[in-house]
C-alpha positions as CSV (number, residue, x, y, z in Angstrom):
1,X,26.2,2.7,-45.0
2,X,24.2,5.2,-42.9
3,X,24.4,2.9,-39.9
4,X,28.2,2.8,-40.3
5,X,28.4,6.6,-40.4
6,X,26.2,6.9,-37.3
7,X,28.3,4.4,-35.4
8,X,31.5,6.1,-36.5
9,X,30.0,9.5,-35.3
10,X,29.1,8.0,-32.0
11,X,32.6,6.6,-31.5
12,X,34.1,10.0,-32.3
13,X,31.7,11.7,-29.9
14,X,32.5,9.2,-27.1
15,X,36.2,9.6,-27.6
16,X,35.9,13.4,-27.5
17,X,33.8,13.2,-24.3
18,X,36.4,10.9,-22.7
19,X,39.2,13.2,-23.8
20,X,37.4,16.3,-22.4
21,X,36.8,14.5,-19.1
22,X,40.4,13.4,-18.8
23,X,41.6,17.0,-19.5
24,X,39.2,18.4,-17.0
25,X,40.3,15.8,-14.4
26,X,43.9,16.7,-15.0
27,X,43.1,20.4,-14.6
28,X,41.4,19.7,-11.2
29,X,44.4,17.7,-10.1
30,X,46.8,20.5,-11.1
31,X,44.6,23.0,-9.1
32,X,44.7,20.7,-6.1
33,X,48.5,20.5,-6.2
34,X,48.8,24.2,-6.6
35,X,46.5,24.7,-3.6
36,X,48.8,22.4,-1.6
37,X,51.9,24.3,-2.8
38,X,53.0,21.3,-4.8
39,X,54.3,21.2,-8.4
40,X,55.9,24.6,-8.2
41,X,59.5,23.7,-7.5
42,X,62.0,23.1,-10.2
43,X,64.7,20.8,-8.9
44,X,67.5,20.9,-8.0
45,X,66.9,23.2,-5.0
46,X,69.7,24.8,-2.9
47,X,69.3,26.3,0.5
48,X,71.8,27.3,3.2
49,X,71.7,25.8,6.7
50,X,72.3,28.4,9.3
51,X,73.8,25.8,11.6
52,X,77.1,25.7,9.7
53,X,76.7,27.8,6.6
54,X,76.5,24.6,4.5
55,X,74.7,24.7,1.2
56,X,72.3,21.9,0.8
57,X,71.3,20.9,-2.7
58,X,68.4,18.5,-3.3
59,X,68.1,17.0,-6.7
60,X,64.5,15.7,-6.2
61,X,61.8,15.8,-3.5
62,X,63.0,13.6,-0.6
63,X,60.7,10.6,0.2
64,X,62.3,9.0,3.3
65,X,62.9,11.4,6.1
66,X,64.4,11.1,9.6
67,X,63.3,13.7,12.2
68,X,65.7,13.7,15.0
69,X,63.9,15.5,17.8
70,X,60.3,15.8,18.8
71,X,60.1,19.4,17.6
72,X,61.4,18.3,14.2
73,X,58.9,15.5,13.9
74,X,55.9,17.7,14.9
75,X,57.0,20.4,12.5
76,X,56.8,17.9,9.6
77,X,53.3,17.0,10.7
78,X,52.3,20.6,10.9
79,X,53.5,21.2,7.3
80,X,51.6,18.2,6.0
81,X,54.7,16.2,5.4
82,X,54.3,13.6,8.2
83,X,53.8,10.7,5.7
84,X,57.4,11.2,4.5
85,X,58.9,10.5,7.9
86,X,60.2,7.0,8.4
87,X,61.8,7.4,11.8
88,X,62.0,9.8,14.8
89,X,64.2,10.1,17.9
90,X,64.3,11.8,21.3
91,X,60.8,10.5,22.1
92,X,61.9,10.3,25.7
93,X,62.1,14.1,25.8
94,X,58.5,14.4,24.7
95,X,55.2,14.5,26.6
96,X,53.4,13.7,23.4
97,X,52.4,15.8,20.4
98,X,49.8,18.5,20.3
99,X,46.3,17.0,19.8
100,X,46.0,18.2,16.2
101,X,49.1,16.3,15.2
102,X,48.8,13.2,17.5
103,X,47.5,10.8,14.9
104,X,50.3,11.6,12.5
105,X,53.2,11.7,14.9
106,X,52.2,8.6,16.9
107,X,52.1,6.6,13.7
108,X,55.7,7.4,12.8
109,X,58.1,4.6,13.9
110,X,60.7,5.3,16.5
111,X,64.2,5.2,15.1
112,X,65.4,5.4,18.7
113,X,63.4,6.2,21.8
114,X,66.2,8.5,23.1
115,X,69.0,9.9,21.0
116,X,69.5,8.5,17.6
117,X,72.5,6.1,17.3
118,X,75.0,6.2,14.5
119,X,74.1,2.6,13.5
120,X,70.3,3.3,13.4
121,X,70.9,6.4,11.2
122,X,73.2,4.6,8.8
123,X,70.9,1.6,8.3
124,X,67.7,3.7,8.0
125,X,67.6,4.0,4.2
126,X,66.7,7.7,4.6
127,X,67.4,10.3,1.9
128,X,66.9,13.4,4.1
129,X,67.5,14.2,7.8
130,X,66.0,17.1,9.8
131,X,67.8,17.1,13.1
132,X,67.9,19.0,16.3
133,X,71.4,20.2,16.9
134,X,71.7,18.1,20.0
135,X,71.7,15.0,17.9
136,X,74.8,16.0,15.9
137,X,77.9,14.2,17.2
138,X,80.2,11.2,16.8
139,X,77.8,8.8,18.6
140,X,74.8,9.9,16.6
141,X,74.6,12.1,13.5
142,X,77.9,12.6,11.6
143,X,77.0,15.0,8.8
144,X,79.9,14.3,6.5
145,X,79.4,10.5,6.9
146,X,75.7,10.4,6.1
147,X,76.0,12.9,3.2
148,X,78.5,10.5,1.7
149,X,75.7,7.9,1.7
150,X,73.3,10.2,-0.1
151,X,71.4,11.6,3.0
152,X,71.0,15.3,2.9
153,X,71.1,16.9,6.4
154,X,69.3,20.1,7.6
155,X,70.1,20.9,11.2
156,X,67.5,22.7,13.4
157,X,69.4,25.4,15.3
158,X,67.3,28.6,15.4
159,X,68.2,31.4,17.8
160,X,65.5,33.9,16.6
161,X,62.0,33.8,15.2
162,X,63.5,34.8,11.8
163,X,65.9,31.9,11.9
164,X,63.0,29.4,12.5
165,X,60.8,31.1,9.9
166,X,63.7,30.6,7.4
167,X,64.0,27.0,8.4
168,X,60.3,26.4,7.7
169,X,60.5,28.2,4.4
170,X,63.6,26.2,3.4
171,X,61.7,23.0,4.2
172,X,58.8,24.3,2.0
173,X,61.2,24.7,-0.9
174,X,62.9,21.3,-0.4
175,X,59.6,19.4,-0.1
176,X,57.7,21.5,-2.7
177,X,55.3,22.7,0.1
178,X,55.9,26.5,-0.1
179,X,52.2,27.4,0.3
180,X,51.9,25.3,3.5
181,X,55.1,26.8,4.9
182,X,54.1,30.3,4.1
183,X,50.7,29.9,5.7
184,X,52.2,28.3,8.8
185,X,54.7,31.1,9.2
186,X,52.0,33.8,8.8
187,X,49.8,32.0,11.4
188,X,52.7,32.1,13.9
189,X,53.4,35.8,13.3
190,X,49.7,36.7,13.7
191,X,49.3,34.8,17.0
192,X,52.5,36.1,18.5
193,X,51.5,39.7,17.5
194,X,48.2,39.2,19.3
195,X,50.0,38.3,22.6
196,X,52.2,41.4,22.1
197,X,49.1,43.6,22.1
198,X,47.9,42.0,25.4
199,X,51.3,42.9,27.0
200,X,50.9,46.6,26.5
201,X,51.3,48.3,29.9
202,X,52.4,45.1,31.8
203,X,55.7,44.9,33.7
204,X,57.9,41.9,32.7
205,X,57.8,38.9,35.1
206,X,61.2,37.7,36.4
207,X,61.5,34.0,35.5
208,X,63.8,31.3,36.7
209,X,63.9,28.6,34.1
210,X,64.4,25.3,36.0
211,X,65.4,22.3,34.0
212,X,66.9,20.3,36.8
213,X,68.9,20.8,40.0
214,X,71.9,19.1,41.6
215,X,74.9,21.2,42.5
216,X,73.0,24.3,41.4
217,X,70.2,25.0,38.9
218,X,70.6,23.8,35.3
219,X,69.0,26.6,33.3
220,X,69.1,28.3,29.9
221,X,71.1,31.4,29.0
222,X,70.4,34.5,27.0
223,X,71.3,32.8,23.8
224,X,68.8,30.0,24.2
225,X,65.6,30.0,22.0
226,X,63.5,29.6,25.2
227,X,64.7,32.9,26.5
228,X,63.2,34.5,23.4
229,X,59.9,32.8,23.9
230,X,59.8,33.8,27.6
231,X,60.4,37.4,26.6
232,X,57.6,37.4,23.9
233,X,55.2,36.1,26.6
234,X,56.0,39.0,29.0
235,X,58.7,37.3,31.1
236,X,62.4,38.0,31.6
237,X,64.9,35.1,32.0
238,X,66.8,36.2,35.1
239,X,70.0,34.7,33.6
240,X,69.6,36.2,30.1
241,X,72.9,38.1,30.7
242,X,74.9,34.8,30.3
243,X,75.8,34.4,26.7
244,X,78.7,31.9,26.6
245,X,76.5,28.8,25.8
246,X,72.9,27.9,25.6
247,X,72.7,25.8,28.8
248,X,74.4,26.7,32.1
249,X,74.5,25.6,35.7
250,X,74.1,28.5,38.2
251,X,74.4,28.5,42.0
252,X,71.5,28.5,44.3
253,X,72.8,31.6,46.0
254,X,72.9,33.4,42.6
255,X,69.2,32.5,42.1
256,X,68.4,34.1,45.5
257,X,70.3,37.2,44.5
258,X,68.2,37.6,41.4
259,X,64.8,37.0,43.1
260,X,62.6,35.5,40.5
261,X,58.8,36.1,40.5
262,X,58.0,32.7,39.1
263,X,59.8,29.4,38.4
264,X,59.2,27.8,35.0
265,X,59.8,24.0,35.2
266,X,60.5,21.8,32.2
267,X,58.2,18.9,31.9
268,X,59.8,15.8,30.3
269,X,60.4,12.1,31.1
270,X,62.2,12.2,34.5
271,X,62.2,13.5,37.1
272,X,58.6,14.6,36.9
273,X,57.3,18.1,37.5
274,X,56.0,17.0,40.9
275,X,59.3,15.6,41.9
276,X,61.1,18.8,40.8
277,X,58.8,21.0,42.9
278,X,59.4,18.8,45.9
279,X,63.1,19.1,45.3
280,X,62.9,22.9,45.1
281,X,60.8,23.1,48.3
282,X,63.2,20.9,50.1
283,X,66.3,22.9,49.1
284,X,67.5,25.0,52.0
285,X,68.3,27.9,49.7
286,X,65.6,27.9,47.1
287,X,62.9,27.4,49.7
288,X,63.6,30.9,50.9
289,X,62.3,32.4,47.7
290,X,58.9,34.2,47.9
291,X,57.8,32.6,44.7
292,X,58.4,29.1,46.3
293,X,56.6,30.1,49.5
294,X,53.7,31.3,47.3
295,X,53.7,28.3,45.0
296,X,54.4,30.4,41.9
297,X,55.3,27.6,39.6
298,X,54.7,27.3,35.9
299,X,55.3,24.3,33.6
300,X,56.2,23.9,30.0
301,X,57.0,20.8,27.9
302,X,60.6,20.8,27.0
303,X,59.7,20.3,23.3
304,X,57.5,23.4,23.4
305,X,60.5,25.7,24.0
306,X,62.7,24.2,21.3
307,X,62.6,25.9,17.9
308,X,60.0,24.3,15.7
309,X,56.3,24.5,15.2
310,X,55.2,25.5,18.7
311,X,56.4,29.1,18.8
312,X,53.0,30.8,19.0
313,X,51.5,28.0,21.2
314,X,54.3,28.4,23.7
315,X,54.1,32.2,23.8
316,X,50.3,31.9,24.4
317,X,50.7,29.3,27.1
318,X,53.5,31.2,28.9
319,X,51.6,34.4,28.8
320,X,48.6,32.7,30.5
321,X,51.0,31.3,33.2
322,X,52.8,34.6,33.8
323,X,49.6,36.7,33.9
324,X,46.8,34.5,35.2
325,X,43.3,35.9,34.8
C-alpha cells in the first residue's frame, strides 16, 4: 500500500514538473514574440494607402507576398519579413542588395527580372502585394483585378520622409511587426539627423541628377523623392522648380544655364556609369561644364533613391560624395 502511495506521489510530482516546464516554455515563447513585435495585433487591420486614398483591410497576417521593386523587396528584408516574400520584380534596376540583406534578398525567387507581368502576378498565388508605383498599370499590376482574387495591394509612393515612415509603420501593423518597424524608423531618423548636424555652415551643392541622355537629360523634378534625399545630404537639385511630374527631360542648354557643381549619375543595368560619363564628356554642350572638366561626378544606385529602406544610407552616401574629406 505504501509503495502504491509513493508511486502515485511520484507521478503527481512528475506531472506537476512537466506542467510547470511547459508553462515556463510558453511564457518564454510569448516574451520572444513580444520582443519581435509579434502577437500584438488583433485582426482585421485597416490602413490607408497614400497612393490612392484606398483603405486596405487585412483579415489575417499575409503569408505569401510579392514585392514589385527592389526597394520594396529590401524593405521587407530590413523588417525581418523576407521569408514571407514569394516573388520579386525589377531586379534589372538593381545593383544588388546591401550586404546586410544580401542572403535574404538573393534567396527570394524572381517573379520577373524586369517589370512584373499581369500573367505572372495573377498566377503567383500571393495574398499580399507591396509594389513600387511604377509597376501599377494595365500590363502589370491592376489593383481592382488582383483585389478581386483576394490579393491585398499596398503601393509604395512616398514623396516625403513622413510618407515613407507611415508606409513602414503600416506594414508593421499589417504583418504584426510593429516593434521592428518602429525601431527601423527611429534608426533612420537618428542617422539622418546626424548628417544634418554635419551640414551646419555648409553651402548647398548644385546637383544635376543624370539618369540618361538622348535629346536632352532625363532627370528628376522637385516632386521626386530623390530630390528630398539630395537636399538632406546638402545638395540642391538644379531642376527642383519643376513640379509637373516626377521625371522630366530637360535641354542640354538649360543645364548649362543652371551650372551644376556636380553630376549625380544613376547606376543600374544599362548603360553603365562609365558609359554615361563618356557620353557626357562627348556631348558638345555638357562637356563645357566646369564640373565635367573637373571630373566632378558622383554615383548612386537607382534603388537607393527610391522610397524604401535606404533613406539614411543614401543621405550618408550622398553627403560623402558632395563634401569629400
